[in-house]
VEXBA-662295 format. One line per 3 residues: number of its first residue (from 1); for each residue x, y, z of N, C-alpha, C. Coordinates in Angstrom, 2 decimals, decimal comma. Layout:
NUM) X/Y/Z/X/Y/Z/X/Y/Z; ...
end
This chain:
1) 114,18/112,00/101,41/112,51/111,80/101,17/112,30/112,85/100,27; 111,28/112,81/99,55/110,71/113,97/98,56/109,65/114,85/99,48; 109,93/115,99/99,72/109,16/116,68/100,74/107,80/117,02/100,29
4) 106,78/116,96/100,97/105,47/117,26/100,62/104,49/117,48/101,83; 103,34/118,01/101,53/102,42/118,11/102,56/100,92/117,59/102,27; 100,14/117,21/103,36/98,82/117,18/103,00/98,14/118,67/102,64
7) 97,58/118,66/101,38/97,20/120,14/101,01/95,75/120,33/100,83; 95,26/121,36/101,09/93,83/121,63/100,92/93,45/121,49/99,63; 91,96/121,01/99,31/91,56/120,98/97,93/90,59/122,12/97,79
10) 90,26/122,97/98,95/89,35/123,95/98,71/89,45/124,60/97,60; 88,19/124,77/96,70/88,27/125,69/95,53/88,52/124,71/94,29; 88,56/123,28/94,48/88,69/122,40/93,42/89,97/121,64/93,71
13) 90,06/120,23/93,21/91,21/119,58/93,18/92,51/120,13/92,58; 92,24/120,83/91,51/93,34/121,50/90,61/93,96/122,40/91,40; 93,36/123,08/92,40/93,94/124,30/93,03/94,98/123,73/94,04
16) 94,89/122,52/94,41/95,97/121,93/95,29/97,18/121,76/94,53; 97,27/121,66/93,28/98,52/121,61/92,32/99,04/123,23/92,50; 98,17/124,17/92,36/98,60/125,53/92,32/99,36/125,83/93,76
19) 98,78/125,30/94,73/99,42/125,58/96,00/100,84/125,04/96,28; 100,85/123,50/95,85/102,07/122,97/95,93/103,13/123,70/95,29; 102,77/123,99/94,11/103,73/124,94/93,09/104,12/126,14/93,76
22) 103,08/126,88/94,31/103,59/128,10/94,86/104,37/127,87/96,29; 104,24/126,66/96,90/105,10/126,38/98,01/106,49/125,87/97,62; 106,66/125,51/96,37/107,83/124,90/95,95/108,05/123,45/96,34
25) 106,87/122,58/96,49/106,90/121,30/96,89/106,62/120,34/95,78; 107,35/119,40/95,56/107,36/118,49/94,60/106,40/117,36/94,62; 105,66/117,29/95,78/104,77/116,17/96,09/103,61/116,64/97,20
28) 102,43/115,87/97,06/101,60/116,35/98,07/100,54/114,97/98,27; 99,74/115,43/99,35/98,61/114,28/99,41/97,43/115,13/99,58; 96,42/114,53/98,82/94,93/115,17/98,93/94,00/114,12/99,29
31) 92,48/114,75/99,50/91,33/113,85/99,51/90,71/114,07/98,13; 90,56/113,20/97,43/89,71/113,27/96,19/88,30/113,46/96,33; 87,92/113,30/97,65/86,42/113,54/97,99/86,30/113,85/99,45
34) 85,12/114,26/99,66/85,00/114,63/101,10/85,17/113,35/102,01; 86,29/113,38/103,03/86,63/112,28/103,77/85,57/111,89/105,01; 84,48/113,04/105,03/83,50/112,59/105,97/82,21/112,07/105,39
37) 82,11/111,77/104,26/80,87/111,54/103,45/81,09/110,30/102,57; 80,09/109,31/102,60/80,21/108,12/101,86/80,22/108,40/100,09; 79,39/109,48/100,04/78,91/109,74/98,54/80,42/110,25/98,01
40) 80,87/109,83/96,73/82,01/110,36/96,16/81,71/111,44/95,48; 82,69/112,58/95,18/82,57/113,60/94,14/82,78/113,28/92,79; 82,24/113,81/92,02/82,38/113,85/90,51/83,42/114,61/90,14
43) 84,38/114,14/89,37/85,52/114,86/88,88/85,14/115,83/87,88; 85,63/117,08/87,71/85,49/117,89/86,54/86,48/117,49/85,44; 86,04/117,95/84,10/87,14/117,86/83,10/88,49/118,56/83,26
46) 88,32/119,69/84,05/89,30/120,49/84,15/90,39/119,81/85,17; 89,90/119,27/86,18/90,65/118,58/87,23/91,28/117,37/86,65; 90,56/116,74/85,72/91,09/115,44/85,17/92,23/115,93/84,18
49) 92,09/116,97/83,32/93,35/117,56/82,47/94,58/118,02/83,29; 94,21/118,82/84,31/95,20/119,41/85,18/96,07/118,28/85,66; 95,48/117,26/86,36/96,32/116,26/86,88/97,00/115,27/85,99
52) 96,36/115,21/84,88/96,87/114,43/83,67/98,47/114,88/83,15; 98,44/116,48/83,32/99,72/117,12/82,81/100,59/117,48/83,92; 100,17/117,21/85,11/101,19/117,79/86,27/102,52/117,14/86,39
55) 103,51/117,78/87,05/104,77/117,21/87,11/105,05/116,84/88,56; 103,89/117,13/89,42/103,97/116,86/91,09/103,57/115,53/91,38; 104,14/114,89/92,18/103,80/113,49/92,69/102,65/113,74/93,65
58) 101,51/113,12/93,35/100,36/113,09/94,27/99,97/111,67/94,77; 99,59/111,60/96,08/99,01/110,38/96,78/97,64/110,93/97,31; 96,84/109,90/97,31/95,39/110,33/97,79/95,28/109,66/99,33
61) 94,43/110,19/100,07/93,92/109,65/101,39/92,63/109,28/101,35; 92,16/108,18/101,66/90,68/107,56/101,64/89,90/108,32/102,61; 88,62/108,05/102,52/87,66/108,51/103,53/87,87/107,80/104,80
64) 87,81/108,67/106,01/87,86/108,31/107,10/86,75/107,43/107,51; 85,62/107,35/106,75/84,57/106,50/107,13/84,76/104,92/106,72; 85,66/104,86/105,84/86,01/103,36/105,61/86,42/102,39/106,53
67) 85,80/101,42/106,64/86,19/100,37/107,80/85,90/99,01/107,27; 86,81/98,31/106,54/86,49/96,97/105,78/86,41/96,16/107,01; 86,88/96,32/108,23/86,87/95,34/109,07/85,53/95,20/109,94
70) 84,51/96,16/109,58/83,53/96,35/110,54/82,68/95,05/110,50; 81,89/94,93/111,70/80,92/93,98/112,04/79,64/94,24/111,49; 79,56/95,48/111,23/78,23/95,96/110,59/77,97/95,64/109,21
73) 77,34/95,06/108,64/77,40/94,50/107,21/77,14/95,89/106,31; 76,22/96,73/106,69/76,17/98,18/105,81/77,43/98,92/105,61; 78,10/99,12/106,84/79,34/99,82/106,69/80,40/98,95/106,05
76) 80,50/97,75/106,07/81,34/96,91/105,40/81,02/96,94/103,74; 79,59/97,12/103,31/79,41/97,17/102,11/79,63/98,68/101,48; 79,25/99,70/102,38/79,75/101,01/101,92/81,12/101,21/101,89
79) 81,89/100,51/102,81/83,39/100,63/102,68/83,89/100,01/101,54; 83,42/99,04/100,96/83,89/98,20/99,81/83,46/99,08/98,47; 82,43/99,74/98,58/82,01/100,56/97,39/82,91/101,90/97,39
82) 83,04/102,42/98,51/83,70/103,67/98,54/85,18/103,71/98,26; 85,90/102,42/98,71/87,09/102,21/98,30/87,40/101,98/96,75; 86,44/101,33/96,18/86,49/100,97/94,98/86,50/102,28/94,11
85) 85,37/103,24/94,23/85,27/104,38/93,49/86,61/105,34/93,79; 87,09/105,28/95,06/88,37/106,11/95,20/89,40/105,72/94,21; 89,63/104,34/94,01/90,61/103,94/92,98/90,17/104,31/91,60
88) 88,94/104,41/91,13/88,58/104,82/89,89/88,70/106,52/89,75; 88,66/107,00/90,69/88,98/108,33/90,58/90,38/108,56/90,46; 91,20/107,93/91,25/92,42/108,08/91,18/93,12/107,71/89,72
91) 92,53/106,67/89,11/92,96/106,16/87,87/92,66/107,43/86,95; 91,48/108,08/86,92/91,08/109,21/86,14/92,08/110,59/86,19; 92,64/110,49/87,61/93,63/111,47/87,82/95,10/111,35/87,66
94) 95,32/109,99/87,32/96,63/109,49/87,20/97,50/109,35/88,57; 96,82/109,03/89,68/97,34/108,89/90,98/97,41/107,29/91,16; 98,78/107,06/91,42/99,00/105,34/91,81/98,48/105,12/93,23
97) 98,93/105,74/94,44/98,61/105,20/95,38/97,56/105,98/96,41; 96,89/105,02/97,13/96,09/105,78/98,12/96,20/105,39/99,34; 96,17/106,25/100,55/96,58/105,81/101,69/95,01/105,28/102,59
100) 95,28/104,21/103,35/94,07/103,45/103,76/94,24/103,33/105,36; 93,56/103,83/106,22/93,41/103,44/107,52/92,77/102,02/107,46; 93,59/101,07/107,76/93,05/99,51/107,77/91,58/99,37/108,37
103) 91,47/99,98/109,53/89,93/99,77/110,29/90,11/99,23/111,49; 88,90/99,03/112,12/88,76/98,59/113,45/87,75/97,15/113,56; 88,23/96,32/114,20/87,55/95,09/114,13/86,23/95,04/115,23
106) 86,17/96,07/115,87/84,91/96,24/117,02/84,60/95,03/117,92; 85,61/94,38/118,19/85,67/93,30/119,12/85,53/91,94/118,45; 85,56/91,69/117,26/85,82/90,61/116,55/87,00/89,94/116,70
109) 88,15/90,44/116,97/89,44/90,12/117,09/90,34/90,53/116,06; 91,59/90,70/116,44/92,77/91,21/115,39/92,73/90,28/114,17; 92,92/89,01/114,37/93,05/88,26/113,02/91,85/88,22/112,13
112) 90,62/88,34/112,82/89,52/88,28/112,02/89,42/89,53/111,12; 89,79/90,74/111,98/89,73/91,91/111,35/90,88/92,14/110,18; 91,99/91,50/110,33/92,98/91,46/109,24/92,48/90,82/108,06
115) 91,93/89,37/108,25/91,42/88,52/107,24/90,45/89,40/106,49; 89,30/90,02/107,17/88,36/90,87/106,33/88,95/92,03/105,80; 89,75/92,71/106,10/90,45/93,86/105,32/91,19/93,32/104,15
118) 92,13/92,49/104,35/92,73/92,01/103,41/91,97/91,40/102,25; 91,02/90,71/102,60/90,09/89,97/101,67/89,29/91,03/100,84; 88,90/92,05/101,37/88,22/93,33/100,61/89,17/93,98/99,85
121) 90,27/94,33/100,31/91,36/94,97/99,53/91,70/94,09/98,22; 91,83/92,94/98,52/92,28/91,95/97,40/91,10/92,16/96,34; 89,94/91,93/96,57/88,86/91,86/95,69/88,73/93,12/94,86
124) 88,99/94,37/95,74/88,90/95,53/94,97/90,10/95,64/93,92; 91,47/95,32/94,45/92,54/95,32/93,61/92,66/94,74/92,42; 92,18/93,33/92,61/91,88/92,58/91,42/91,14/93,22/90,19
127) 90,31/94,04/90,54/89,34/94,75/89,57/89,82/96,24/89,37; 90,90/96,63/90,11/90,99/98,25/90,18/91,66/98,60/88,70; 91,49/99,73/88,23/92,02/100,12/86,95/93,34/100,56/87,03
130) 93,97/100,31/85,85/95,54/100,72/85,72/96,37/100,16/87,07; 97,37/100,98/87,12/98,40/100,60/88,26/97,93/101,05/89,61; 96,72/101,38/89,88/96,29/102,18/91,08/96,45/100,99/92,24
133) 96,83/101,35/93,54/97,02/100,47/94,61/96,61/101,24/96,08; 96,77/100,44/96,95/96,48/100,69/98,40/97,72/100,72/99,31; 97,98/101,70/100,06/99,09/101,58/101,18/98,28/101,55/102,48
136) 98,48/100,54/103,13/98,01/100,31/104,38/98,83/101,22/105,27; 98,13/102,17/106,23/98,68/103,09/107,11/98,93/102,40/108,51; 100,00/102,54/109,01/100,16/102,07/110,58/99,36/102,85/111,39
139) 98,81/102,32/112,53/97,80/102,97/113,20/98,40/103,30/114,60; 97,89/104,11/115,59/98,42/104,42/116,82/98,03/103,21/117,77; 96,99/102,32/117,40/96,53/101,06/118,38/95,35/101,83/119,49
142) 94,62/102,71/119,16/93,55/103,19/119,79/92,28/102,19/119,49; 91,63/101,68/120,75/90,53/100,86/120,56/90,87/99,54/119,82; 89,94/99,19/118,87/90,26/97,89/118,46/90,86/98,00/116,93
145) 91,57/99,30/116,61/92,00/99,50/115,58/93,00/98,39/115,11; 93,17/97,94/113,80/94,16/97,01/113,12/95,42/97,82/112,63; 96,52/97,30/112,70/97,76/97,95/112,04/98,57/98,63/112,90
148) 98,62/98,59/114,19/99,61/99,23/115,04/100,79/98,35/115,24; 100,89/97,14/114,77/102,25/96,53/115,01/102,59/96,15/113,76; 104,10/96,12/113,65/104,77/95,71/112,48/104,24/94,31/111,86
151) 103,95/93,39/112,91/103,51/92,02/112,44/102,25/92,19/111,94; 101,19/92,95/112,41/99,96/93,02/111,74/100,04/93,59/110,36; 101,10/94,66/110,08/101,19/95,10/108,89/101,63/94,15/107,86
154) 102,54/93,14/108,41/103,11/92,30/107,59/101,97/91,39/107,12; 101,25/90,88/108,25/100,06/89,98/107,85/99,03/90,51/106,97; 98,68/91,78/106,96/97,88/92,29/105,95/98,37/92,35/104,55
157) 99,74/92,66/104,35/100,23/92,29/103,08/100,48/91,05/102,52; 100,69/90,05/103,46/100,67/88,59/103,21/99,46/88,13/102,68; 98,35/88,45/103,38/97,12/87,93/102,92/96,54/88,60/101,74
160) 96,76/89,92/101,52/96,34/90,62/100,40/97,17/90,08/99,13; 98,26/89,83/99,33/98,99/88,93/98,29/98,95/89,57/96,86; 99,26/90,99/96,96/99,37/91,63/95,50/100,46/92,72/95,77
163) 101,84/92,28/95,84/102,89/93,02/95,92/102,96/94,31/95,26; 102,62/94,24/94,07/102,70/95,25/93,07/101,74/96,40/93,19; 100,45/95,92/93,85/99,37/97,01/94,17/99,42/97,23/95,84
166) 100,22/96,90/96,66/100,09/97,23/98,06/101,41/97,72/98,56; 101,48/98,49/99,51/102,52/98,72/100,19/102,24/99,44/101,71; 103,28/100,09/102,22/102,68/100,70/103,60/102,89/102,22/103,59
169) 102,25/103,05/104,11/102,36/104,45/104,55/102,69/104,50/105,95; 104,22/104,96/106,15/104,61/104,59/107,78/104,62/106,16/108,18; 103,46/106,21/109,21/103,25/107,50/109,95/104,08/107,60/111,32
172) 104,83/108,42/111,36/105,98/108,51/112,65/105,11/108,84/113,89; 104,19/109,52/113,84/103,28/109,86/115,22/102,78/108,55/115,50; 102,05/107,91/114,55/101,24/106,62/114,94/102,15/105,49/115,35
175) 103,58/105,33/114,76/104,37/104,28/115,19/104,89/104,56/116,72; 105,06/105,99/116,88/105,74/106,35/118,28/104,55/106,05/119,26; 103,22/106,36/118,91/102,28/106,26/119,83/101,97/104,66/120,08
178) 102,25/103,88/119,11/101,98/102,46/119,09/103,08/101,70/120,01; 104,16/102,55/120,30/105,24/101,95/121,14/106,61/101,98/120,37; 106,77/102,41/119,19/107,97/102,18/118,40/108,77/103,42/118,83
181) 109,88/103,55/119,23/110,65/104,83/119,85/111,29/105,37/118,59; 111,02/106,60/118,36/111,76/107,29/117,17/112,48/108,56/117,66; 112,79/108,64/119,20/113,04/110,03/119,59/114,57/110,20/119,62
184) 115,28/109,29/118,98/116,81/109,48/118,78/117,06/108,91/117,69; 118,46/109,10/117,06/118,90/108,65/115,89/119,04/107,04/115,96; 119,53/106,71/117,21/119,72/105,21/117,53/118,38/104,43/117,55
187) 117,29/105,25/118,14/115,88/104,66/118,07/115,33/104,58/116,82; 115,63/105,59/115,95/115,39/105,27/114,63/115,75/104,22/113,92; 117,18/104,14/113,85/117,83/103,08/113,35/117,25/101,61/113,82
190) 117,08/101,52/115,08/116,65/100,27/115,73/115,18/99,98/115,27; 114,21/100,99/115,23/112,80/100,72/114,93/112,63/100,43/113,16; 113,54/101,10/112,59/113,47/100,71/111,14/114,11/99,39/110,73
193) 115,09/99,05/111,56/115,68/97,68/111,48/114,63/96,62/111,92; 113,82/96,94/112,86/112,83/95,96/113,30/111,69/95,80/112,14; 111,29/96,94/111,63/110,39/97,23/110,36/111,08/96,36/109,22
196) 112,06/96,44/109,00/112,83/95,72/107,82/112,85/94,25/108,09; 112,95/93,71/109,19/113,21/92,29/109,56/111,73/91,70/109,50; 110,62/92,45/109,87/109,35/92,01/110,07/108,47/92,26/108,74
199) 108,53/93,35/108,07/107,75/93,66/106,86/108,66/93,75/105,62; 109,66/94,40/105,76/110,64/94,53/104,62/110,59/96,24/104,44; 111,86/96,87/104,27/111,87/98,22/104,26/111,39/98,67/102,92
202) 111,44/97,95/101,77/111,09/98,26/100,58/109,62/98,28/100,40; 108,79/97,81/101,40/107,30/97,87/101,26/106,91/99,33/101,71; 107,77/100,06/102,17/107,25/101,45/102,61/107,29/102,30/101,19
205) 106,11/103,12/100,85/105,87/103,73/99,61/105,74/105,27/99,81; 105,31/105,44/101,01/105,30/107,06/101,47/105,17/106,93/103,06; 105,78/108,11/103,55/105,67/108,51/104,83/104,71/109,64/105,27
208) 104,08/109,64/106,40/103,68/110,82/107,04/104,59/111,32/108,09; 105,12/112,44/107,94/106,14/112,99/108,87/105,59/113,86/109,99; 105,10/113,32/110,94/104,56/113,96/112,01/105,25/113,96/113,52
211) 105,21/115,07/114,31/105,76/114,79/115,48/104,51/114,36/116,35; 104,78/114,07/117,68/103,73/113,74/118,43/103,64/114,42/119,84; 102,38/114,81/120,06/102,09/115,43/121,59/101,99/114,42/122,45
214) 101,83/113,18/122,32/101,68/112,17/123,45/103,00/111,31/123,44; 103,28/110,68/124,64/104,26/110,02/124,81/104,30/108,67/124,01; 105,65/107,97/123,89/105,74/106,73/123,29/104,86/105,67/123,77
217) 104,16/104,82/123,24/103,14/103,78/123,75/101,78/104,33/124,28; 101,59/105,71/124,09/100,31/106,18/124,74/99,09/105,60/123,97; 99,31/105,10/122,73/98,23/104,81/121,84/97,28/105,83/121,44
220) 97,66/107,09/121,52/96,93/108,37/121,21/97,40/108,97/120,03; 96,63/109,14/119,17/96,87/109,75/117,72/96,82/111,31/117,69; 97,95/112,00/118,25/97,99/113,40/118,38/99,01/113,83/117,77
223) 99,02/114,56/116,50/99,86/115,07/115,75/100,42/116,42/116,37; 101,76/116,62/116,34/102,29/117,88/116,90/102,95/118,53/115,68; 103,34/119,88/115,83/104,39/120,60/114,79/105,62/120,02/115,07
226) 106,31/119,80/113,70/107,55/119,36/113,75/108,53/119,89/114,62; 109,31/119,30/115,51/109,99/119,94/116,56/109,48/120,26/117,89; 108,26/120,34/118,18/107,65/120,93/119,11/106,96/119,54/119,95
229) 107,16/118,35/119,35/106,50/117,18/120,08/107,54/116,25/120,87; 107,40/115,03/121,18/108,28/114,18/121,99/108,90/113,35/121,00; 109,00/113,37/119,63/109,78/112,67/118,89/110,89/113,75/118,58
232) 110,66/114,91/118,21/111,64/115,79/118,10/112,23/115,96/116,57; 112,84/117,31/116,21/113,29/117,44/114,85/114,17/116,56/114,36; 115,50/116,46/115,21/116,69/115,89/114,70/116,50/114,30/114,33
235) 115,52/113,72/115,17/115,33/112,26/114,75/114,57/112,07/113,46; 113,51/113,00/113,24/112,85/113,13/112,13/113,57/113,41/110,84; 114,53/114,44/111,18/115,45/114,78/109,99/116,38/113,65/109,56
238) 116,80/112,81/110,61/117,69/111,61/110,35/116,94/110,77/109,55; 115,72/110,28/109,87/114,90/109,39/109,21/114,76/109,84/107,80; 114,47/111,17/107,67/114,16/111,57/106,14/115,53/111,50/105,40
241) 116,78/111,52/106,02/117,98/111,53/105,19/118,46/110,26/105,14; 117,70/109,01/105,39/118,15/107,79/105,16/118,21/107,44/103,79; 119,27/107,11/103,16/119,39/106,69/101,74/118,21/105,81/101,19
244) 117,86/104,74/102,15/116,84/103,82/101,51/115,49/104,60/101,00; 115,19/105,65/101,82/114,14/106,61/101,42/114,17/107,95/100,53; 115,19/108,09/99,77/115,64/108,95/98,92/114,56/109,42/98,07
247) 113,83/108,39/97,45/112,74/108,60/96,36/111,39/108,43/97,06; 111,21/108,35/98,21/109,77/107,91/98,84/109,37/109,55/99,37; 108,12/109,86/99,04/107,22/110,93/99,56/107,45/110,96/101,03
250) 107,52/112,13/101,59/107,39/112,29/102,90/106,47/113,35/103,41; 105,19/113,25/103,73/104,10/114,10/103,70/103,86/114,75/105,12; 103,98/115,97/105,37/103,54/116,70/106,66/102,08/116,68/106,80
253) 101,55/116,10/107,82/100,14/116,25/108,14/99,98/116,94/109,49; 100,94/117,95/109,79/100,93/118,62/111,05/99,89/119,69/111,14; 99,47/120,21/112,40/98,39/121,17/112,51/98,68/122,35/111,84
256) 97,52/123,06/111,33/97,80/124,51/110,91/97,41/124,46/109,40; 97,82/125,58/108,61/97,57/125,69/107,19/98,53/124,92/106,31; 98,31/125,05/105,16/99,15/124,61/104,02/100,61/125,12/104,25
259) 100,68/126,45/104,46/101,91/127,20/104,67/102,62/126,76/105,85; 101,86/126,52/106,87/102,52/125,95/108,23/103,07/124,63/108,06; 102,44/123,72/107,30/102,90/122,22/107,05/104,21/122,39/106,25
262) 104,20/123,52/105,32/105,02/123,60/104,31/106,52/124,01/105,05; 106,34/124,85/106,06/107,47/125,20/107,20/107,92/124,09/107,83; 106,90/123,17/108,14/107,38/121,97/109,05/108,10/120,94/108,01
265) 107,81/120,78/106,88/108,60/119,98/106,00/109,85/120,46/105,66; 109,87/121,76/105,58/111,22/122,36/105,10/112,10/122,44/106,28; 111,55/122,52/107,64/112,51/122,14/108,61/113,22/120,79/108,59
268) 112,65/119,84/108,04/113,11/118,71/108,03/114,34/118,76/106,99; 114,06/119,44/105,96/115,06/119,57/105,09/116,39/120,69/105,36; 116,01/121,40/106,53/117,00/122,28/106,84/117,07/123,53/106,15
271) 115,76/123,81/105,55/115,74/124,94/104,70/115,33/126,20/105,14; 114,44/125,95/106,38/113,53/127,01/107,03/113,91/126,97/108,68; 113,77/128,04/109,19/113,62/128,02/110,72/112,22/127,27/111,05
274) 111,17/127,52/110,34/109,70/127,04/110,70/109,41/127,75/111,78; 108,16/127,15/112,29/107,13/127,71/113,17/107,90/127,69/114,57; 107,54/128,65/115,47/107,90/128,64/116,80/106,87/128,38/117,73
end
């Protein structure tokens, strides 16, 4: 994998590029706008210029408020607009992929939620600028969230039906919490074989490399420092070393600062001892 972290944009989006350079990381993930607000930020000319000339691979993460599966028409409409403007910002910044939490159906049922999510994503992608695309992130399965099973992910991709503009961001903590064991080399192989048979390994375009504070099948999304959780360092290191993922970004979203997350992803590479 290509090592990276979710990096702070405090001080401006271009500051994230400086941080990644200082930490010696070739890729990173950012919020292009405040993830807790519907209103999107306006990019500065400096940010657009800096991102246009960068050598670092960047993916974006969409707002936490977005829920295309919502039964509330206002939230559905806001989700549509917010996701659309996210892709517009990405185009200006030269970012190809954004990571999307698929959403929660709020009691309407999994299949209804999946159909709503894929319909909205398809409408947006049909009109999205350039090569911008959406990565559905697998979820831990809390509440009525969609995307916790490989079958649901495959269904989302099938109904969206835009293979060049869609893919999967595979979160290791979420998968573990959803019941997919990753706590040994054998378990990693078996889980990835199952993913390949159900979804297709080639549909993974990014990873979130996180350890888990909670047990396998807990349906609780609780990220842990790499090596301090119930997945463990060696299985995550083995996953990152698989040749299928050589050119795929692996983003640490672990607790702490940017420097802490850099230490975590460097542990995966075997370059640092990391946090204790």
